[in-house]
C-alpha positions as CSV (number, residue, x, y, z in Angstrom):
1,X,59.0,310.0,226.9
2,X,62.0,311.1,229.0
3,X,65.0,308.9,229.5
4,X,66.0,307.8,233.0
5,X,68.9,310.2,233.0
6,X,66.5,313.2,232.7
7,X,65.2,312.8,236.2
8,X,66.8,314.7,239.1
9,X,67.7,313.2,242.4
10,X,64.6,312.1,244.3
11,X,62.3,312.4,241.3
12,X,60.5,309.3,240.1
13,X,59.0,308.8,236.6
14,X,55.3,309.4,236.2
15,X,52.9,306.7,235.4
16,X,53.0,307.6,231.7
17,X,56.8,307.3,231.7
18,X,56.6,303.8,233.3
19,X,54.1,302.2,231.0
20,X,55.1,298.8,229.7
21,X,55.5,297.8,226.1
22,X,53.7,294.6,225.1
23,X,54.7,293.3,221.7
24,X,52.0,292.1,219.3
25,X,53.9,288.8,218.9
26,X,53.7,288.1,222.6
27,X,50.0,289.0,222.6
28,X,49.4,286.7,219.6
29,X,51.3,283.8,221.3
30,X,49.3,284.3,224.5
31,X,46.0,284.3,222.5
32,X,47.1,281.2,220.6
33,X,48.0,279.4,223.9
34,X,44.7,280.3,225.5
35,X,42.8,279.3,222.3
36,X,44.5,275.9,222.4
37,X,43.5,275.4,226.0
38,X,39.9,276.4,225.2
39,X,39.9,273.9,222.3
40,X,41.1,271.1,224.6
41,X,38.5,271.9,227.2
42,X,35.8,272.0,224.6
43,X,36.9,268.6,223.3
44,X,37.0,267.2,226.8
45,X,33.5,268.5,227.5
46,X,32.2,267.1,224.2
47,X,33.6,263.6,224.7
48,X,32.7,263.3,228.4
49,X,29.2,264.5,227.8
50,X,28.7,262.1,224.9
51,X,30.1,259.3,227.1
52,X,27.7,260.1,229.9
53,X,24.7,260.3,227.5
54,X,25.6,257.0,225.8
55,X,25.9,255.3,229.2
56,X,22.7,257.0,230.5
57,X,20.7,255.8,227.5
58,X,22.0,252.2,227.6
59,X,18.9,250.3,228.5
60,X,17.0,248.2,226.0
61,X,13.9,247.0,227.8
62,X,12.8,244.8,230.7
63,X,14.8,241.7,229.6
64,X,18.0,243.6,228.9
65,X,20.5,244.6,231.6
66,X,20.6,248.2,232.7
67,X,23.8,250.3,233.1
68,X,22.9,251.2,236.7
69,X,22.9,247.5,237.7
70,X,26.7,247.6,237.4
71,X,28.9,249.6,239.7
72,X,31.7,250.2,237.2
73,X,29.2,251.6,234.7
74,X,27.7,253.9,237.3
75,X,31.2,255.0,238.2
76,X,32.0,255.8,234.5
77,X,28.7,257.7,234.1
78,X,29.3,259.8,237.3
79,X,32.9,260.5,236.4
80,X,32.1,261.6,232.9
81,X,29.2,263.8,234.1
82,X,31.5,265.5,236.7
83,X,34.2,266.1,234.1
84,X,31.6,267.6,231.7
85,X,30.5,270.0,234.4
86,X,34.1,270.9,235.3
87,X,34.9,271.4,231.6
88,X,32.0,273.8,231.2
89,X,33.2,275.8,234.2
90,X,36.8,275.9,232.8
91,X,35.6,277.0,229.4
92,X,33.8,279.8,231.1
93,X,37.0,280.7,232.9
94,X,38.9,280.7,229.5
95,X,36.2,283.0,227.9
96,X,36.5,285.3,231.0
97,X,40.3,285.5,230.4
98,X,39.7,286.3,226.7
99,X,37.2,289.0,227.3
100,X,38.8,290.6,230.5
101,X,42.4,289.8,229.8
102,X,42.8,288.8,233.5
103,X,42.2,285.6,235.5
104,X,38.9,285.0,237.4
105,X,40.8,284.6,240.7
106,X,44.2,285.8,241.8
107,X,46.8,284.4,239.4
108,X,48.6,282.1,241.9
109,X,45.3,280.5,243.0
110,X,44.1,280.2,239.4
111,X,47.2,278.4,238.2
112,X,47.2,275.9,241.0
113,X,43.4,275.4,240.8
114,X,43.5,274.6,237.1
115,X,46.5,272.2,237.4
116,X,45.2,270.4,240.5
117,X,41.7,269.9,239.2
118,X,42.9,268.8,235.7
119,X,45.1,266.2,237.4
120,X,42.4,264.9,239.7
121,X,39.7,264.7,237.1
122,X,42.1,263.1,234.6
123,X,42.9,260.3,237.0
124,X,39.2,260.0,237.9
125,X,38.3,259.5,234.2
126,X,41.2,257.0,233.7
127,X,40.2,254.9,236.7
128,X,36.5,255.0,235.8
129,X,37.2,254.0,232.2
130,X,39.5,251.2,233.3
131,X,37.0,249.8,235.7
132,X,34.2,250.0,233.0
133,X,36.5,248.4,230.4
134,X,37.4,245.5,232.7
135,X,33.7,244.9,233.4
136,X,32.9,245.1,229.7
137,X,35.6,242.6,228.9
138,X,34.2,240.2,231.6
139,X,30.7,240.6,230.2
140,X,31.9,239.8,226.7
141,X,33.3,236.5,227.9
142,X,30.0,235.5,229.5
143,X,26.4,235.2,228.3
144,X,25.5,238.9,228.7
145,X,27.0,240.1,225.4
146,X,25.8,237.0,223.5
147,X,22.1,237.8,224.3
148,X,22.4,241.6,224.3
149,X,24.9,242.7,221.7
150,X,23.4,246.2,221.5
151,X,23.9,246.8,225.2
152,X,27.5,245.7,225.1
153,X,28.2,247.7,221.9
154,X,26.8,250.9,223.4
155,X,28.8,250.3,226.6
156,X,31.9,250.0,224.6
157,X,31.2,253.2,222.7
158,X,30.6,255.0,226.0
159,X,33.8,253.7,227.5
160,X,35.8,254.7,224.3
161,X,34.3,258.2,224.5
162,X,35.3,258.4,228.1
163,X,38.9,257.5,227.3
164,X,39.0,260.1,224.5
165,X,37.8,262.7,227.1
166,X,40.6,261.5,229.4
167,X,43.2,262.1,226.6
168,X,42.0,265.7,226.0
169,X,41.9,266.5,229.7
170,X,45.4,265.0,230.1
171,X,46.7,267.3,227.3
172,X,45.0,270.2,229.0
173,X,46.7,269.1,232.3
174,X,50.1,269.3,230.5
175,X,49.4,272.9,229.5
176,X,48.2,273.7,233.0
177,X,51.5,272.2,234.3
178,X,53.4,274.4,231.9
179,X,51.6,277.4,233.4
180,X,52.5,276.3,236.9
181,X,56.2,275.9,235.9
182,X,56.2,279.3,234.3
183,X,54.6,280.8,237.4
184,X,57.2,279.2,239.6
185,X,60.1,280.4,237.5
186,X,59.0,283.8,236.3
187,X,56.1,284.8,238.6
188,X,53.7,284.8,235.7
189,X,51.7,282.0,234.2
190,X,53.3,282.8,230.8
191,X,56.9,282.8,229.8
192,X,56.4,285.7,227.4
């Protein structure tokens, strides 16, 4: 490779002379960062799907209350189902980045898309879980949980799983925020 002093006036270096050097340490950090985001999205998917399934199967018979009779439980079910679908999509995007070493969409759009949707769906899960927890607490104080302990227990499990999904999505949102900050500062989603 020629040094910059070897070029005459008006000459420019060839493509081969301008190739960039990527260190293996930077590539390993990038791979580790992407792996962590994929792991957080997988955990968010698992917990939100489990919460939606627990809420969906929370019916014990004709005398027992059904989850769809309560607005807060319906909200929790729908929120967890939406987050599970979003997490599957984002896991696909992460796998795309691993395999192609590029983003699915242009980098600026991808960074803001991930951050914005992580924020919105985190708050959606938090509000749905809070509404369902308030209803479950009210039901525990009344006759519903005295007569149908299994219904209340399964509702509590579904709500707890939903809060766990919120935590993993919130951590993922922190990493998405880090990507946005790096993009705004350096013009790339990674500081490396």
